[in-house]
C-alpha positions in Angstrom: 67.4 168.2 90.6 65.6 166.7 87.7 62.4 168.2 86.2 59.3 168.5 88.3 61.2 168.2 91.6 62.2 164.6 91.0 65.8 163.6 91.7 67.7 161.9 88.9 67.2 158.5 90.7 63.4 158.9 90.7 63.1 159.8 94.4 61.3 162.9 95.6 63.5 164.9 97.9 61.5 166.8 100.5 62.5 170.2 101.8 61.9 170.6 105.4 63.3 172.4 108.4 66.1 170.5 110.2 66.5 170.9 113.9 70.0 170.0 115.2 71.8 170.4 118.5 75.2 172.0 119.0 78.0 171.0 121.4 76.7 173.3 124.1 73.3 171.7 124.1 71.5 174.5 122.2 69.5 173.9 119.0 69.5 175.6 115.6 67.0 175.4 112.8 68.2 175.0 109.2 65.5 175.7 106.6 65.3 173.7 103.3 67.4 170.8 104.4 67.0 168.1 101.8 65.6 164.8 103.1 65.3 161.6 101.0 63.2 158.9 102.7 63.9 155.2 102.0 61.5 154.0 99.3 62.0 150.3 99.9 62.0 147.9 102.9 65.5 146.8 104.1 66.9 143.6 102.5 67.8 140.6 104.6 70.5 138.4 103.1 72.2 135.2 104.2 69.3 133.1 105.2 68.7 131.7 101.7 70.8 130.0 99.1 69.7 130.2 95.5 66.3 131.3 96.7 65.8 128.4 99.0 65.6 128.9 102.8 68.5 127.2 104.7 67.5 124.4 107.1 68.4 125.3 110.7 68.3 123.3 113.9 69.2 123.9 117.6 72.8 124.7 118.0 73.3 126.1 114.4 75.1 129.4 113.9 73.1 132.0 112.0 74.7 134.9 110.0 72.4 137.4 108.2 72.8 140.9 106.9 70.3 143.7 106.8 70.8 146.5 104.3 68.8 149.7 104.2 67.6 151.6 101.2 69.5 154.8 100.3 68.3 157.8 102.3 69.4 161.2 103.6 69.8 161.3 106.6 70.9 157.6 106.8 68.6 155.1 108.5 69.6 153.4 111.7 69.3 149.6 111.5 67.8 147.5 114.4 67.5 143.7 114.6 64.8 141.9 116.5 64.4 138.2 117.3 60.8 137.2 118.1 60.0 140.9 118.6 62.8 141.4 121.2 65.7 143.7 120.5 68.9 141.7 120.1 71.8 142.0 122.4 74.7 144.1 121.1 77.1 141.1 121.2 75.0 139.5 118.4 75.8 142.5 116.1 78.9 143.3 114.0 79.9 146.9 113.4 77.6 148.7 111.0 78.9 149.6 107.5 77.9 152.6 105.5 78.3 153.5 101.8 77.6 156.9 100.3 76.7 158.1 96.8 76.3 161.7 95.7 73.1 162.5 93.9 72.0 166.0 92.8 74.5 167.7 95.1 73.7 165.8 98.3 74.8 162.5 99.7 72.6 159.4 100.0 73.6 156.8 102.5 73.0 153.1 102.7 73.8 151.0 105.8 74.4 147.3 106.4 74.2 145.6 109.8 75.2 141.9 110.4 73.7 139.7 113.0 75.5 136.5 114.3 74.1 134.1 116.9 73.7 130.5 117.8 70.1 129.0 117.9 70.0 128.3 121.6 66.9 128.1 123.8 68.9 129.2 126.8 69.5 132.6 125.3 66.5 132.9 122.9 63.8 131.3 125.1 61.4 128.6 124.0 61.4 128.6 120.2 58.1 126.9 119.4 59.5 125.7 116.0 60.5 129.1 114.6 62.4 132.3 115.0 61.1 135.5 113.5 64.0 137.8 112.5 63.0 141.4 111.8 65.2 144.3 110.6 64.0 147.8 111.1 65.4 150.8 109.2 64.5 154.0 111.0 65.4 157.6 110.6 65.0 158.6 114.3 63.9 162.1 113.6 61.3 161.0 111.0 59.4 158.0 112.4 57.0 157.9 109.4 60.0 156.9 107.2 60.5 153.7 109.1 60.7 150.5 107.0 61.0 146.9 108.0 61.5 143.4 106.7 60.9 140.0 108.3 62.3 136.5 107.7 61.1 133.3 109.5 63.5 130.5 110.3 61.7 127.2 110.9 63.4 125.0 113.4 62.2 121.3 113.7 61.4 120.3 117.3 63.1 117.3 118.8 59.8 115.3 118.4 59.7 116.1 114.7 63.3 114.9 114.3 62.6 111.7 116.2 59.7 110.9 113.9 61.7 111.1 110.7 63.2 108.1 108.9 66.4 108.3 106.9 66.2 106.3 103.7 69.2 105.6 101.4 69.7 103.8 98.2 72.3 103.5 95.5 71.2 105.0 92.2 71.9 103.7 88.6 74.9 106.1 88.6 76.5 104.3 91.5 76.1 107.2 93.9 74.3 107.0 97.2 71.0 108.9 97.5 69.4 110.0 100.8 65.9 111.0 101.7 64.3 111.9 105.0 60.7 110.7 105.3 58.1 111.4 108.0 
Protein backbone atom coordinates (compact mmCIF):
# COMPACT_ATOMS: atom_id res chain seq x y z
CA UNK A 1 0.00 0.00 0.00
CA UNK A 2 1.12 3.56 -0.63
CA UNK A 3 1.48 6.14 2.13
CA UNK A 4 -1.52 7.18 4.20
CA UNK A 5 -3.55 4.08 3.35
CA UNK A 6 -3.86 5.02 -0.32
CA UNK A 7 -3.30 2.40 -3.00
CA UNK A 8 -0.77 3.17 -5.72
CA UNK A 9 -3.67 3.89 -8.09
CA UNK A 10 -5.12 6.57 -5.77
CA UNK A 11 -7.98 4.42 -4.49
CA UNK A 12 -8.66 3.89 -0.81
CA UNK A 13 -8.96 0.18 -0.09
CA UNK A 14 -11.29 -0.47 2.82
CA UNK A 15 -10.67 -3.24 5.30
CA UNK A 16 -13.84 -4.94 6.38
CA UNK A 17 -15.14 -8.29 7.44
CA UNK A 18 -16.02 -10.60 4.60
CA UNK A 19 -18.82 -13.09 5.01
CA UNK A 20 -18.72 -16.04 2.62
CA UNK A 21 -20.58 -19.30 2.30
CA UNK A 22 -19.02 -22.73 1.98
CA UNK A 23 -20.17 -25.70 -0.09
CA UNK A 24 -22.12 -27.18 2.83
CA UNK A 25 -24.16 -23.97 3.23
CA UNK A 26 -22.36 -22.70 6.34
CA UNK A 27 -20.73 -19.27 6.55
CA UNK A 28 -17.35 -18.04 7.67
CA UNK A 29 -16.08 -14.55 8.48
CA UNK A 30 -12.73 -13.38 7.20
CA UNK A 31 -11.49 -10.19 8.91
CA UNK A 32 -9.54 -7.55 7.04
CA UNK A 33 -10.59 -8.50 3.55
CA UNK A 34 -9.55 -5.70 1.19
CA UNK A 35 -12.39 -4.13 -0.74
CA UNK A 36 -11.99 -1.51 -3.45
CA UNK A 37 -15.20 0.20 -4.52
CA UNK A 38 -15.63 1.42 -8.08
CA UNK A 39 -14.89 5.16 -8.14
CA UNK A 40 -16.48 5.95 -11.49
CA UNK A 41 -19.77 5.21 -13.21
CA UNK A 42 -19.72 2.47 -15.84
CA UNK A 43 -18.93 3.53 -19.41
CA UNK A 44 -21.41 2.85 -22.22
CA UNK A 45 -19.75 2.53 -25.64
CA UNK A 46 -21.09 1.90 -29.13
CA UNK A 47 -23.96 4.37 -29.35
CA UNK A 48 -21.80 7.25 -30.58
CA UNK A 49 -19.31 7.75 -33.38
CA UNK A 50 -16.72 10.53 -32.97
CA UNK A 51 -18.75 11.94 -30.09
CA UNK A 52 -21.99 12.17 -32.11
CA UNK A 53 -25.02 10.04 -31.25
CA UNK A 54 -25.93 7.54 -33.98
CA UNK A 55 -29.35 8.01 -35.56
CA UNK A 56 -31.68 5.07 -34.93
CA UNK A 57 -35.11 4.10 -36.26
CA UNK A 58 -37.58 1.26 -35.79
CA UNK A 59 -36.05 -1.99 -37.00
CA UNK A 60 -32.43 -0.90 -36.42
CA UNK A 61 -30.02 -3.19 -34.62
CA UNK A 62 -28.34 -1.72 -31.53
CA UNK A 63 -25.02 -2.95 -30.12
CA UNK A 64 -23.58 -1.33 -27.00
CA UNK A 65 -21.02 -2.26 -24.34
CA UNK A 66 -21.05 -1.38 -20.67
CA UNK A 67 -17.72 -1.49 -18.82
CA UNK A 68 -17.40 -1.24 -15.05
CA UNK A 69 -14.67 0.58 -13.17
CA UNK A 70 -11.98 -1.55 -11.51
CA UNK A 71 -13.05 -2.99 -8.15
CA UNK A 72 -12.53 -5.84 -5.74
CA UNK A 73 -14.75 -7.79 -5.56
CA UNK A 74 -15.84 -7.31 -9.19
CA UNK A 75 -19.10 -5.50 -9.92
CA UNK A 76 -21.91 -7.35 -11.67
CA UNK A 77 -23.32 -5.54 -14.68
CA UNK A 78 -27.03 -5.17 -15.44
CA UNK A 79 -28.69 -3.60 -18.49
CA UNK A 80 -32.11 -1.92 -18.42
CA UNK A 81 -34.23 -0.56 -21.27
CA UNK A 82 -36.82 2.01 -20.16
CA UNK A 83 -36.27 0.89 -16.53
CA UNK A 84 -37.00 -2.77 -17.33
CA UNK A 85 -34.34 -5.46 -16.91
CA UNK A 86 -33.41 -6.77 -20.36
CA UNK A 87 -34.02 -10.39 -21.38
CA UNK A 88 -30.94 -12.61 -21.23
CA UNK A 89 -31.12 -13.27 -24.99
CA UNK A 90 -30.17 -9.59 -25.55
CA UNK A 91 -26.86 -10.12 -23.69
CA UNK A 92 -23.53 -11.56 -24.78
CA UNK A 93 -21.26 -13.40 -22.32
CA UNK A 94 -19.67 -11.05 -19.80
CA UNK A 95 -15.91 -10.47 -20.13
CA UNK A 96 -13.57 -9.80 -17.21
CA UNK A 97 -10.04 -8.42 -17.04
CA UNK A 98 -7.82 -8.44 -13.96
CA UNK A 99 -4.86 -6.34 -12.83
CA UNK A 100 -2.84 -6.81 -9.68
CA UNK A 101 -2.43 -3.76 -7.44
CA UNK A 102 -0.71 -3.69 -4.03
CA UNK A 103 -0.92 -7.45 -3.67
CA UNK A 104 -4.57 -7.92 -4.53
CA UNK A 105 -6.53 -8.19 -7.75
CA UNK A 106 -8.77 -5.51 -9.22
CA UNK A 107 -11.35 -6.61 -11.77
CA UNK A 108 -13.16 -4.81 -14.55
CA UNK A 109 -16.10 -6.30 -16.44
CA UNK A 110 -17.74 -5.61 -19.80
CA UNK A 111 -21.23 -6.70 -20.84
CA UNK A 112 -22.56 -6.30 -24.39
CA UNK A 113 -26.22 -5.80 -25.28
CA UNK A 114 -27.64 -6.50 -28.76
CA UNK A 115 -31.23 -5.98 -29.82
CA UNK A 116 -33.54 -4.75 -32.58
CA UNK A 117 -35.57 -1.61 -31.97
CA UNK A 118 -38.97 -3.25 -32.09
CA UNK A 119 -42.18 -2.04 -30.42
CA UNK A 120 -43.49 -5.61 -30.31
CA UNK A 121 -40.71 -6.56 -27.87
CA UNK A 122 -39.93 -3.20 -26.29
CA UNK A 123 -43.44 -1.76 -26.01
CA UNK A 124 -44.54 1.71 -27.12
CA UNK A 125 -41.36 3.74 -27.54
CA UNK A 126 -42.70 7.32 -27.40
CA UNK A 127 -39.75 8.60 -29.43
CA UNK A 128 -36.92 7.36 -27.23
CA UNK A 129 -35.26 4.43 -25.50
CA UNK A 130 -33.47 4.93 -22.19
CA UNK A 131 -30.56 2.49 -21.84
CA UNK A 132 -29.15 2.14 -18.35
CA UNK A 133 -26.18 0.11 -17.18
CA UNK A 134 -25.84 -0.68 -13.50
CA UNK A 135 -22.57 -1.84 -11.92
CA UNK A 136 -23.32 -3.40 -8.54
CA UNK A 137 -21.32 -5.30 -5.96
CA UNK A 138 -24.19 -7.36 -4.60
CA UNK A 139 -22.80 -7.57 -1.05
CA UNK A 140 -22.14 -3.80 -0.94
CA UNK A 141 -25.21 -1.96 -2.32
CA UNK A 142 -23.79 1.48 -1.43
CA UNK A 143 -21.06 0.86 -4.04
CA UNK A 144 -23.59 0.72 -6.91
CA UNK A 145 -22.81 2.97 -9.89
CA UNK A 146 -24.88 3.60 -13.03
CA UNK A 147 -24.82 5.30 -16.42
CA UNK A 148 -27.65 6.18 -18.79
CA UNK A 149 -27.78 6.87 -22.53
CA UNK A 150 -30.88 7.96 -24.44
CA UNK A 151 -31.57 6.82 -28.00
CA UNK A 152 -34.00 9.11 -29.80
CA UNK A 153 -36.19 7.38 -32.37
CA UNK A 154 -38.22 9.51 -34.78
CA UNK A 155 -41.89 8.60 -34.89
CA UNK A 156 -43.57 7.67 -38.18
CA UNK A 157 -45.33 11.08 -38.22
CA UNK A 158 -42.01 12.90 -37.82
CA UNK A 159 -40.53 10.94 -40.71
CA UNK A 160 -43.56 11.68 -42.95
CA UNK A 161 -43.21 15.42 -42.32
CA UNK A 162 -39.59 15.58 -43.50
CA UNK A 163 -38.52 16.59 -47.00
CA UNK A 164 -35.43 15.29 -48.70
CA UNK A 165 -33.57 17.98 -50.64
CA UNK A 166 -30.65 17.20 -52.94
CA UNK A 167 -28.39 19.29 -55.15
CA UNK A 168 -25.14 18.99 -57.03
CA UNK A 169 -22.33 21.00 -55.47
CA UNK A 170 -19.53 22.88 -57.26
CA UNK A 171 -17.35 19.80 -56.76
CA UNK A 172 -19.79 17.72 -58.85
CA UNK A 173 -20.91 15.60 -55.90
CA UNK A 174 -24.53 15.19 -54.86
CA UNK A 175 -25.48 16.70 -51.49
CA UNK A 176 -28.48 15.66 -49.41
CA UNK A 177 -30.33 17.41 -46.63
CA UNK A 178 -33.45 16.47 -44.70
CA UNK A 179 -35.69 19.42 -43.85
CA UNK A 180 -38.77 19.55 -41.67
